[in-house]
C-alpha positions in Angstrom: -58.3 -77.6 25.0 -61.4 -75.5 26.7 -64.1 -76.6 28.6 -66.8 -74.5 26.6 -70.0 -74.7 29.9 -73.6 -73.1 28.7 -76.0 -72.0 31.1 -79.7 -72.2 30.1 -82.8 -70.5 32.5 -86.2 -70.6 31.8 -89.9 -71.2 33.0 -92.3 -73.7 31.9 -95.4 -73.8 31.1 -97.0 -73.8 34.3 -99.3 -76.9 33.6 -96.9 -78.7 33.5 -95.7 -80.4 36.7 -92.4 -81.2 37.8 -91.8 -84.2 37.5 -93.6 -84.3 34.3 -91.3 -81.6 33.1 -88.3 -83.4 34.5 -89.3 -86.4 32.1 -89.1 -84.3 28.7 -85.6 -83.1 29.8 -84.6 -86.9 30.0 -85.6 -87.5 27.0 -84.0 -84.5 24.9 -80.5 -85.6 26.9 -80.8 -89.4 26.2 -82.5 -88.8 22.4 -80.9 -85.7 21.6 -78.1 -84.0 22.8 -75.9 -86.8 24.7 -76.1 -88.0 20.3 -74.4 -84.8 19.6 -70.2 -84.8 18.7 -68.9 -83.1 21.6 -71.6 -83.2 24.6 -70.2 -84.2 27.5 -72.9 -84.3 31.0 -75.9 -81.9 31.3 -77.3 -80.4 35.1 -80.6 -79.5 35.3 -81.7 -77.3 38.4 -84.3 -75.7 39.7 -85.2 -72.8 42.1 -87.6 -72.7 43.5 -87.5 -69.3 44.5 -88.8 -67.7 41.4 -89.9 -71.3 39.6 -86.7 -70.8 37.1 -85.1 -74.0 35.5 -81.8 -73.7 35.7 -79.4 -76.3 32.8 -75.6 -76.6 32.5 -73.9 -78.3 29.3 -70.3 -79.3 29.1 -69.1 -79.0 25.7 -65.4 -80.3 24.3 -66.0 -76.8 22.0 -67.7 -73.8 20.8 -68.4 -75.5 17.4 -69.7 -78.6 18.2 -72.3 -77.0 21.2 -73.1 -73.9 18.8 -74.2 -76.6 16.5 -75.8 -78.8 19.1 -77.6 -75.7 19.4 -78.6 -74.6 15.6 -80.3 -78.4 15.0 -82.2 -77.9 18.6 -85.5 -76.4 16.8 -85.1 -78.9 13.2 -84.7 -81.9 15.6 -87.6 -84.2 16.6 -86.2 -85.1 19.8 -86.6 -81.9 21.2 -90.3 -80.9 20.4 -91.7 -81.6 23.0 -89.3 -80.0 25.4 -89.1 -77.1 23.2 -92.8 -76.9 24.3 -93.7 -77.4 26.8 -91.1 -73.2 27.6 -92.3 -70.8 28.1 -90.2 -68.5 25.1 -90.2 -65.2 25.9 -88.1 -66.8 29.9 -85.2 -68.7 28.3 -81.6 -67.4 28.6 -78.4 -68.3 27.4 -74.4 -67.4 28.0 -72.4 -69.6 27.3 -68.9 -69.4 28.8 -64.9 -71.0 28.0 -63.2 -72.3 31.1 -60.8 -70.8 33.0 -60.3 -72.8 35.7 -60.8 -76.2 37.6 -60.9 -77.7 41.2 -61.0 -80.6 42.5 -61.1 -82.3 46.4 
Protein backbone atom coordinates (compact mmCIF):
# COMPACT_ATOMS: atom_id res chain seq x y z
CA UNK A 1 0.00 0.00 0.00
CA UNK A 2 1.33 3.43 -0.96
CA UNK A 3 0.62 6.48 1.16
CA UNK A 4 -0.92 9.39 -0.75
CA UNK A 5 0.43 12.90 -0.19
CA UNK A 6 -1.81 15.86 -0.90
CA UNK A 7 0.01 19.17 -1.33
CA UNK A 8 -2.20 22.25 -1.30
CA UNK A 9 -0.87 25.80 -1.65
CA UNK A 10 -3.00 28.92 -1.24
CA UNK A 11 -3.22 32.43 0.13
CA UNK A 12 -5.48 33.46 2.96
CA UNK A 13 -7.52 36.64 3.00
CA UNK A 14 -5.20 39.51 3.88
CA UNK A 15 -7.60 40.62 6.60
CA UNK A 16 -6.95 37.52 8.71
CA UNK A 17 -3.98 37.66 11.10
CA UNK A 18 -1.62 34.68 10.88
CA UNK A 19 -2.47 33.45 14.40
CA UNK A 20 -6.19 33.51 13.61
CA UNK A 21 -5.66 31.59 10.38
CA UNK A 22 -3.67 28.92 12.24
CA UNK A 23 -6.63 28.58 14.61
CA UNK A 24 -9.00 28.18 11.64
CA UNK A 25 -6.83 25.38 10.20
CA UNK A 26 -6.62 23.76 13.64
CA UNK A 27 -10.43 23.65 13.75
CA UNK A 28 -10.56 22.20 10.21
CA UNK A 29 -8.11 19.45 11.11
CA UNK A 30 -9.76 18.52 14.40
CA UNK A 31 -13.37 18.73 13.23
CA UNK A 32 -13.09 17.57 9.62
CA UNK A 33 -9.91 15.91 8.31
CA UNK A 34 -9.08 13.86 11.41
CA UNK A 35 -12.62 12.45 11.28
CA UNK A 36 -12.26 11.16 7.72
CA UNK A 37 -11.46 7.51 6.93
CA UNK A 38 -7.85 7.00 5.88
CA UNK A 39 -6.55 10.30 7.27
CA UNK A 40 -2.98 9.99 8.60
CA UNK A 41 -1.69 13.51 9.36
CA UNK A 42 -1.41 17.14 8.28
CA UNK A 43 1.42 19.66 8.31
CA UNK A 44 0.83 23.39 7.97
CA UNK A 45 3.64 25.52 6.51
CA UNK A 46 3.93 29.19 5.62
CA UNK A 47 6.24 30.76 3.03
CA UNK A 48 6.92 34.29 4.30
CA UNK A 49 8.53 35.32 0.98
CA UNK A 50 5.31 34.95 -1.00
CA UNK A 51 2.73 35.01 1.81
CA UNK A 52 1.56 31.52 0.85
CA UNK A 53 0.28 28.69 3.02
CA UNK A 54 1.10 25.06 2.29
CA UNK A 55 -0.79 22.08 3.66
CA UNK A 56 0.77 18.63 3.40
CA UNK A 57 -1.62 15.78 4.14
CA UNK A 58 -1.10 12.06 4.15
CA UNK A 59 -3.81 9.54 3.39
CA UNK A 60 -3.84 5.75 3.36
CA UNK A 61 -5.34 5.61 -0.16
CA UNK A 62 -6.31 7.74 -3.13
CA UNK A 63 -9.94 6.69 -2.66
CA UNK A 64 -10.05 8.03 0.92
CA UNK A 65 -8.32 11.25 -0.13
CA UNK A 66 -10.82 11.76 -2.97
CA UNK A 67 -13.75 11.03 -0.66
CA UNK A 68 -12.61 13.64 1.86
CA UNK A 69 -12.04 16.21 -0.89
CA UNK A 70 -15.57 15.62 -2.19
CA UNK A 71 -17.06 16.18 1.29
CA UNK A 72 -15.14 19.28 2.38
CA UNK A 73 -17.34 21.84 0.58
CA UNK A 74 -20.45 20.32 2.16
CA UNK A 75 -19.07 20.23 5.70
CA UNK A 76 -20.06 22.79 8.31
CA UNK A 77 -16.69 22.10 10.00
CA UNK A 78 -14.89 23.48 6.92
CA UNK A 79 -16.94 26.65 6.38
CA UNK A 80 -14.59 29.07 8.21
CA UNK A 81 -11.58 27.67 6.36
CA UNK A 82 -13.25 27.91 2.96
CA UNK A 83 -14.24 31.55 3.60
CA UNK A 84 -10.68 32.38 4.76
CA UNK A 85 -8.95 31.19 1.57
CA UNK A 86 -8.64 33.11 -1.70
CA UNK A 87 -10.16 30.56 -4.15
CA UNK A 88 -8.13 31.62 -7.21
CA UNK A 89 -4.88 31.01 -5.30
CA UNK A 90 -5.55 27.33 -4.52
CA UNK A 91 -3.31 24.77 -6.22
CA UNK A 92 -3.45 21.06 -5.37
CA UNK A 93 -1.24 18.09 -6.18
CA UNK A 94 -1.92 14.47 -5.23
CA UNK A 95 1.09 12.16 -5.35
CA UNK A 96 1.79 8.55 -4.33
CA UNK A 97 4.69 7.90 -2.01
CA UNK A 98 7.52 6.09 -3.77
CA UNK A 99 10.15 5.69 -1.05
CA UNK A 100 10.84 6.70 2.56
CA UNK A 101 14.19 7.26 4.24
CA UNK A 102 14.31 7.61 8.01
CA UNK A 103 16.99 8.54 10.44
